[in-house]
C-alpha positions, -999 to 999 in steps of 0.1 A, spaced: 193 -64 -19 187 -35 -43 172 -4 -29 142 8 -49 130 37 -28 146 62 -5 131 91 14 156 116 29 147 142 55 111 147 43 90 171 63 54 183 59 34 210 76 -3 218 74 -5 254 88 6 252 124 5 214 124 37 195 117 27 161 102 62 148 93 96 157 108 128 149 89 116 114 79 141 89 65 129 57 50 141 31 26 126 1 8 144 -28 -8 135 -48 -39 108 -74 -30 106 -62 6 74 -58 26 77 -29 50 51 -24 78 44 13 86 30 15 122 19 43 145 -11 58 163 -37 80 146 -21 113 137 14 99 137 19 108 101 15 75 83 -12 86 58 7 119 51 38 99 42 19 76 20 2 105 2 36 121 -4 49 88 -19 19 85 -42 22 121 -54 -9 135 -37 10 158 -14 43 175 -20 69 175 8 80 209 22 116 197 25 136 166 17 142 143 -13 128 111 -28 148 87 -48 136 58 -71 162 33 -80 189 58 -69 176 86 -90 160 118 -75 124 123 -85 97 149 -78 63 133 -75 40 161 -87 8 141 -90 -7 107 -85 -6 101 -122 31 108 -123 38 84 -94 18 57 -112 38 63 -144 69 58 -123 56 25 -110 41 36 -76 5 28 -70 -17 29 -39 -46 7 -28 -67 26 -2 -92 12 23 -121 23 1 -104 5 -29 -119 28 -55 -140 -1 -69 -174 4 -84 -197 -22 -68 -222 -24 -97 -195 -32 -123 -180 -66 -130 -146 -78 -117 -130 -74 -152 -145 -39 -157 -130 -29 -123 -96 -44 -131 -95 -21 -162 -112 9 -147 -99 40 -164 -76 17 -184 -103 2 -206 -93 -17 -237 -111 -5 -269 -112 -16 -305 -93 6 -329 -109 34 -349 -135 40 -362 -155 19 -336 -139 27 -303 -161 1 -286 -150 -16 -254 -131 -48 -260 -149 -68 -233 -137 -102 -246 -100 -92 -242 -105 -75 -209 -123 -107 -196 -94 -128 -208 -67 -107 -193 -85 -102 -161 -89 -139 -157 -51 -143 -162 -44 -115 -136 -66 -131 -110 -51 -165 -117 -16 -150 -113 -24 -138 -77 -41 -171 -69 -74 -156 -56 -105 -177 -60 -136 -158 -73 -168 -171 -90 -161 -154 -123 -146 -122 -137 -181 -114 -148 -193 -113 -112 -203 -78 -99 -178 -67 -73 -206 -61 -48 -210 -99 -45 -174 -105 -34 -161 -106 1 -139 -79 15 -108 -100 10 -116 -108 -26 -123 -71 -33 -89 -61 -18 -72 -87 -39 -90 -73 -71 -76 -38 -62 -41 -52 -57 -43 -72 -90 -54 -40 -108 -23 -21 -95 1 -49 -102 -10 -52 -138 -7 -15 -144 31 -20 -142 33 -10 -105 66 -20 -89 60 -3 -56 26 -9 -39 14 13 -11 -14 -5 9 -34 16 33 -46 -8 60 -54 -37 37 -66 -58 66 -88 -33 83 -123 -44 94 -117 -79 79 -126 -112 95 -101 -140 100 -110 -158 67 -109 -126 46 -77 -114 62 -61 -148 54 -68 -142 17 -47 -110 17 -20 -123 40 -16 -153 17 -15 -130 -14 12 -108 2 32 -139 11 32 -150 -25 42 -115 -37 71 -116 -12 82 -149 -25 81 -137 -61 101 -107 -52 90 -86 -82 69 -60 -62 80 -40 -32 53 -31 -6 47 -6 21 17 -14 43 0 7 69 -10 -17 97 -24 -14 132 -25 -51 142 10 -60 154 4 -97 148 -2 -90 111 31 -71 110 50 -103 120 29 -124 96 33 -102 66 64 -79 68 101 -82 65 108 -50 84 89 -24 104 90 14 108 72 29 138 61 66 134 55 88 164 46 125 162 58 126 126 91 109 132 103 73 126 115 62 160 121 25 152 134 8 120 140 -29 126 137 -63 108 106 -81 121 129 -111 129 147 -89 155 116 -75 172 84 -88 187 48 -79 195 59 -74 231 85 -49 222 61 -28 201 35 -29 228 60 -18 254 71 11 232 35 23 228 26 19 264 58 38 274 49 66 251 13 67 265 26 69 301 51 96 292 24 116 275 1 114 306 30 124 329 38 154 307 1 165 306 -3 162 344 
C-alpha cells in the first residue's frame, strides 16, 4: 500500500497543558483508520493539526512523502485534506444542493454573476448518486433529512471538493441504528473504492471493527496502540481502558 500521510513526533501544548506528546501516525491509500481515546486524550487536537486549524509545537507532517506545513484550514483543503465535524457546517434552511456547493457556488460568467442553480442541482444529484445515499430530492431542505443523510451530504461535499484524505469527527455520534447504518455502509463503499483515505474519531468499539482497517488508541496525548483491527478485539480495547482506569485510581489514592 502507498502511504499518503505521515505524522512524526508531533507535540502540542496549550499553556501548562500538554495535549500531544511525540505522536507518530501514518495512513495508507484507501485505508480507514479509527482514532480512539477518552475525552482529553488528544484526538480532537490531532485532527485540528491535520486540518490546519492548529500548528504543532514540534514534529513534522508528510503528504505523499513530501513535508508540508499546514498553515490554515484552507491550505489543508487545497492539499486534499478535508474535515467533517459533528455539527457538519450545514445550513438547515438551504437545500441539499446549495449545501453541497456551500462557499463553492457555481455562477454564470460575467456580467451576470448569478447562481447557476441548474448546474448545481445536476452535479449534486450525481454526487449523491455516487455515494449511494437515498434522499427525496436535492431540492429538499437539509432540515428535513435524517442525521445519517445529513452526515452523508457533508461527506459528499468534501469528496467532491477534491479531498483525498477525510477526517471524520465522530460521524456516528448520537445516531440511531438505522442512521448509523447509512454512514457505515457509505464508509464501506469508500473503502472498497480505495480512492479516499479516512481517519475517524470513534468512541463505540463495535463501530471500529465494523468500519476500520486499523486502530490507534490515544492516551494522555500519546498513541499507545497501533494495530490492524483484524488482530485486535473489543475485549482487548476494553481491557486496556479498564486497566488504565484502575491504574489511575491507584495512583490517586
